[in-house]
TORZAPA-648731 format. One record per residue: residue number from 1; x, y, z of N, C-alpha, C in turn. Coordinates in pm, 1 decimal, always signed. Example, Ala and Ser with C-alpha at 12.3 -4.5 7.8 and 13.67 -1.06 7.14 Angstrom:
(1, (+1319.0, -569.0, +780.0), (+1230.0, -450.0, +780.0), (+1320.0, -330.0, +780.0))
(2, (+1285.0, -225.0, +708.0), (+1367.0, -106.0, +714.0), (+1290.0, +3.0, +787.0))
This chain:
(1, (-984.0, -54.0, -950.0), (-865.1, -149.5, -994.3), (-772.8, -169.4, -900.7))
(2, (-730.1, -274.9, -863.8), (-660.7, -271.5, -778.7), (-522.1, -289.0, -822.8))
(3, (-402.5, -213.8, -723.3), (-333.4, -180.7, -831.2), (-196.8, -323.9, -734.4))
(4, (-89.0, -324.7, -739.1), (-4.8, -399.3, -664.2), (+95.9, -376.8, -511.1))
(5, (+122.2, -385.3, -456.1), (+199.7, -354.6, -358.8), (+335.9, -350.7, -373.3))
(6, (+403.0, -241.9, -352.0), (+578.9, -246.5, -393.8), (+587.5, -199.8, -230.7))
(7, (+724.5, -316.6, -249.6), (+798.7, -246.7, -139.0), (+923.4, -189.8, -149.5))
(8, (+1016.2, -115.9, -105.6), (+1158.4, -71.7, -127.7), (+1239.3, -189.5, -84.7))
(9, (+1372.4, -196.0, -141.1), (+1446.1, -293.6, -85.1), (+1488.4, -204.4, +99.1))
(10, (+1526.5, -98.7, +78.4), (+1550.4, -87.9, +231.2), (+1480.3, -131.0, +320.5))
(11, (+1318.7, -101.6, +321.2), (+1256.7, -121.4, +390.7), (+1255.6, -296.2, +419.9))
(12, (+1260.2, -369.6, +301.3), (+1261.7, -516.8, +332.2), (+1392.0, -572.2, +399.4))
(13, (+1511.1, -481.8, +359.2), (+1643.5, -486.4, +484.7), (+1614.8, -525.9, +582.5))
(14, (+1527.2, -378.8, +608.0), (+1488.6, -357.9, +746.7), (+1402.2, -483.7, +798.2))
(15, (+1303.6, -496.9, +741.0), (+1204.8, -641.1, +780.2), (+1311.5, -812.7, +828.8))
(16, (+1386.4, -745.3, +700.3), (+1490.9, -927.2, +727.9), (+1594.3, -884.5, +890.1))
(17, (+1612.0, -771.3, +904.8), (+1696.9, -776.9, +1043.3), (+1595.0, -801.7, +1151.1))
(18, (+1453.0, -765.3, +1142.9), (+1404.1, -744.8, +1270.0), (+1311.7, -824.4, +1262.3))
(19, (+1311.6, -996.4, +1148.0), (+1293.9, -1125.0, +1207.6), (+1167.6, -1099.3, +1181.6))
(20, (+1053.0, -981.5, +1084.9), (+980.9, -995.8, +1110.9), (+853.2, -1121.4, +1038.9))
(21, (+728.3, -1128.4, +1066.6), (+693.0, -1245.9, +987.9), (+661.4, -1154.6, +826.8))
(22, (+766.9, -1267.0, +766.2), (+765.3, -1226.9, +635.1), (+796.7, -1376.6, +518.9))
(23, (+746.8, -1373.5, +415.9), (+759.3, -1504.7, +329.2), (+861.9, -1419.2, +187.4))
(24, (+965.4, -1439.5, +183.4), (+1046.5, -1396.5, +51.7), (+1042.0, -1491.2, -71.9))
(25, (+971.3, -1455.1, -192.4), (+978.6, -1572.5, -299.5), (+1009.3, -1521.1, -413.6))
(26, (+1163.2, -1621.9, -414.2), (+1243.2, -1562.2, -530.2), (+1148.1, -1617.6, -631.2))
(27, (+1163.1, -1573.4, -745.0), (+1076.9, -1634.8, -886.3), (+1204.0, -1571.2, -963.9))
(28, (+1327.2, -1558.8, -994.8), (+1406.9, -1595.5, -1082.6), (+1436.4, -1744.3, -1113.5))
(29, (+1475.9, -1751.7, -1251.4), (+1570.5, -1877.4, -1293.9), (+1689.4, -1949.5, -1216.1))
(30, (+1670.3, -2066.4, -1222.9), (+1815.1, -2158.7, -1109.4), (+1878.7, -2080.9, -1175.0))
(31, (+1974.2, -2065.9, -1317.9), (+2069.5, -1998.1, -1367.8), (+2101.6, -1884.3, -1262.1))
(32, (+1998.5, -1784.7, -1243.4), (+1994.2, -1630.8, -1164.4), (+2095.7, -1649.5, -1092.1))
(33, (+2025.3, -1788.6, -948.7), (+1991.9, -1820.5, -813.7), (+2195.1, -1897.6, -818.4))
(34, (+2217.6, -1949.1, -912.3), (+2358.4, -2043.1, -932.1), (+2478.0, -1922.1, -918.7))
(35, (+2439.4, -1831.4, -1067.3), (+2523.1, -1699.8, -1091.8), (+2563.5, -1586.7, -952.8))
(36, (+2429.0, -1542.2, -887.4), (+2402.5, -1473.2, -800.5), (+2374.9, -1448.2, -688.7))
(37, (+2376.1, -1604.5, -652.5), (+2313.0, -1575.2, -485.4), (+2139.2, -1579.2, -466.0))
(38, (+2120.7, -1612.1, -361.1), (+1994.4, -1540.8, -323.4), (+1957.9, -1477.4, -157.2))
(39, (+1873.6, -1477.5, -115.5), (+1809.5, -1423.2, -8.5), (+1804.6, -1544.8, +89.3))
(40, (+1921.2, -1538.0, +172.6), (+1898.3, -1652.4, +298.9), (+1737.9, -1655.2, +380.4))
(41, (+1708.4, -1764.5, +338.1), (+1550.4, -1866.5, +383.1), (+1427.1, -1818.0, +288.7))
(42, (+1476.7, -1726.1, +140.7), (+1367.5, -1705.7, +2.9), (+1335.2, -1839.8, -5.2))
(43, (+1231.6, -1851.2, -73.5), (+1177.9, -1953.4, -63.1), (+1161.4, -1937.2, -250.6))
(44, (+1208.4, -2099.3, -361.6), (+1246.0, -2062.4, -441.8), (+1152.2, -2105.4, -545.0))
(45, (+1096.4, -2043.1, -671.0), (+972.8, -2108.4, -707.1), (+972.1, -1985.1, -825.2))
(46, (+1069.1, -2090.4, -962.4), (+1041.0, -1999.2, -1088.1), (+939.4, -1918.8, -1140.0))
(47, (+948.9, -1826.5, -1194.8), (+844.6, -1773.5, -1241.8), (+749.3, -1881.6, -1347.8))
(48, (+753.0, -1917.1, -1401.7), (+700.1, -2026.4, -1484.5), (+597.5, -2150.8, -1405.8))
(49, (+671.2, -2132.1, -1334.5), (+610.3, -2234.1, -1234.6), (+499.8, -2172.0, -1095.1))
(50, (+489.6, -2078.9, -1056.2), (+442.4, -1964.2, -966.0), (+321.2, -2014.5, -973.3))
(51, (+223.9, -1981.9, -1081.7), (+107.0, -1980.4, -1050.0), (+39.4, -2132.5, -1019.7))
(52, (+71.2, -2224.5, -1044.8), (+88.1, -2363.7, -1012.6), (+124.2, -2392.3, -902.6))
(53, (+219.6, -2350.3, -796.3), (+281.2, -2370.4, -654.8), (+230.1, -2268.3, -587.7))
(54, (+173.9, -2163.9, -641.3), (+112.7, -2079.3, -496.8), (+57.5, -2168.2, -396.1))
(55, (+21.6, -2252.7, -384.5), (-36.7, -2326.0, -227.2), (+102.2, -2412.6, -150.4))
(56, (+260.1, -2332.5, -239.3), (+323.4, -2395.0, -147.3), (+430.8, -2252.0, -79.4))
(57, (+279.2, -2191.2, -90.2), (+418.8, -2009.2, -27.2), (+346.1, -2034.9, +131.2))
(58, (+400.9, -2036.1, +241.9), (+332.2, -2004.3, +336.1), (+247.8, -1891.0, +357.0))
(59, (+219.3, -1874.9, +500.4), (+99.2, -1789.3, +519.5), (+230.6, -1739.2, +621.9))
(60, (+193.0, -1605.0, +561.2), (+312.7, -1489.8, +650.8), (+203.5, -1319.3, +684.6))
(61, (+246.7, -1238.8, +700.1), (+234.7, -1112.2, +717.1), (+262.9, -1038.8, +590.2))
(62, (+385.6, -1040.5, +559.7), (+361.1, -1001.9, +429.5), (+409.1, -1098.3, +314.4))
(63, (+392.0, -1113.1, +206.5), (+458.5, -1229.0, +80.5), (+569.8, -1129.3, -8.4))
(64, (+686.9, -1124.7, +26.7), (+698.3, -1032.0, -106.6), (+776.6, -1109.6, -210.4))
(65, (+742.3, -1102.6, -314.4), (+789.3, -1193.1, -431.5), (+931.2, -1084.0, -519.2))
(66, (+1026.5, -1166.0, -525.1), (+1154.6, -1087.1, -621.4), (+1192.4, -1137.8, -733.1))
(67, (+1297.5, -1057.8, -855.1), (+1311.4, -1109.7, -967.1), (+1452.1, -1026.1, -919.7))
(68, (+1504.3, -1004.7, -1067.5), (+1633.5, -986.2, -1072.2), (+1605.5, -851.5, -1056.1))
(69, (+1551.8, -796.8, -1135.8), (+1542.6, -609.3, -1162.2), (+1406.1, -579.1, -1071.6))
(70, (+1287.3, -634.8, -1120.7), (+1175.8, -583.5, -1003.7), (+1041.7, -595.3, -1154.8))
(71, (+1105.1, -600.9, -1284.0), (+966.5, -614.8, -1396.5), (+893.7, -758.8, -1342.7))
(72, (+979.5, -867.8, -1350.1), (+955.1, -991.9, -1387.1), (+803.0, -1006.0, -1240.7))
(73, (+828.0, -1024.0, -1104.3), (+778.1, -963.3, -1026.1), (+681.9, -898.5, -1027.9))
(74, (+626.3, -738.3, -1064.7), (+555.4, -646.0, -1089.2), (+440.2, -715.6, -1215.3))
(75, (+506.7, -797.4, -1317.1), (+443.8, -902.1, -1398.3), (+335.9, -971.6, -1405.3))
(76, (+390.1, -1088.0, -1308.9), (+330.6, -1123.0, -1240.4), (+254.5, -1169.0, -1116.6))
(77, (+230.1, -1019.3, -1070.2), (+131.0, -997.5, -966.2), (+28.4, -911.6, -1050.8))
(78, (+65.6, -837.6, -1129.1), (-34.0, -811.6, -1187.8), (-111.6, -863.2, -1306.0))
(79, (-25.1, -1008.1, -1351.1), (-93.2, -1098.0, -1368.1), (-213.9, -1175.4, -1292.8))
(80, (-169.4, -1198.4, -1162.4), (-257.3, -1211.1, -1082.7), (-378.8, -1136.3, -990.6))
(81, (-340.7, -1006.5, -1010.2), (-487.3, -947.4, -1044.7), (-559.2, -958.4, -1092.7))
(82, (-532.8, -977.4, -1214.4), (-644.4, -996.9, -1388.2), (-677.4, -1153.2, -1315.3))
(83, (-645.8, -1222.9, -1292.4), (-713.0, -1393.9, -1263.8), (-765.6, -1416.3, -1106.8))
(84, (-767.9, -1312.7, -1038.6), (-852.0, -1355.7, -900.6), (-742.6, -1400.5, -792.7))
(85, (-611.2, -1401.8, -820.0), (-512.5, -1489.0, -766.6), (-434.0, -1376.9, -663.2))
(86, (-472.7, -1238.8, -644.6), (-385.2, -1145.0, -565.5), (-435.7, -1190.8, -438.4))
(87, (-352.8, -1106.5, -356.5), (-361.9, -1080.5, -191.6), (-327.2, -963.8, -180.5))
(88, (-407.6, -896.1, -74.1), (-328.3, -788.0, -6.9), (-210.7, -747.4, +58.8))
(89, (-192.5, -892.3, +99.7), (-52.0, -905.4, +180.9), (+105.0, -961.6, +47.7))
(90, (+26.6, -961.9, -48.7), (+132.7, -949.2, -155.4), (+241.2, -808.5, -179.6))
(91, (+356.7, -875.2, -223.6), (+461.9, -730.6, -217.8), (+541.8, -765.0, -347.0))
(92, (+608.4, -622.4, -455.5), (+672.3, -700.8, -501.9), (+770.3, -578.1, -519.7))
(93, (+931.7, -633.8, -493.0), (+1030.7, -592.0, -456.1), (+1054.0, -482.5, -549.1))
(94, (+1090.7, -361.8, -506.2), (+1134.5, -252.8, -660.4), (+1236.5, -200.9, -659.3))
(95, (+1305.3, -270.6, -761.8), (+1442.5, -297.1, -798.7), (+1472.2, -412.5, -819.1))
(96, (+1418.3, -500.5, -781.6), (+1474.8, -666.1, -700.6), (+1586.9, -707.5, -660.2))
(97, (+1610.6, -802.1, -673.5), (+1750.9, -849.1, -626.9), (+1851.7, -751.6, -611.9))
(98, (+1857.9, -664.0, -746.4), (+1988.6, -617.4, -754.1), (+1954.8, -491.0, -698.1))
(99, (+1848.0, -421.6, -611.2), (+1844.0, -315.0, -525.5), (+1895.5, -369.1, -372.2))
(100, (+1806.1, -453.9, -379.8), (+1883.0, -512.8, -235.1), (+2031.3, -559.2, -217.9))
(101, (+2090.9, -608.7, -337.2), (+2239.2, -690.5, -320.9), (+2326.2, -513.7, -342.7))
(102, (+2272.2, -374.4, -355.1), (+2299.3, -304.2, -377.0), (+2289.2, -189.9, -287.3))
(103, (+2212.1, -251.6, -171.5), (+2214.3, -144.4, -61.3), (+2348.1, -129.6, +17.4))
(104, (+2353.5, -15.6, +62.1), (+2488.2, +70.8, +133.9), (+2507.7, -67.8, +285.7))
């Protein structure tokens, strides 16, 4: 059985600094972005809209999905696996936006 790819906040931070070919998809709700901000250059598609908007995600070396804590992004990627919508270049950000925000 396929399992989802996980990426650490430290590794994502390194990829952002190195300007690697990545696409970051923020699946949080609008109010979360208004309250907490977002990763510069990330694509915002709320979780409830994601399946219907997968065609809007640009192709990249790595597609990193994130929510606030990592739970929703893991859940949606597991849903994609069950529905044959998952690709090997999809990743979930371990610990979500909070982990990235709390890096030293």
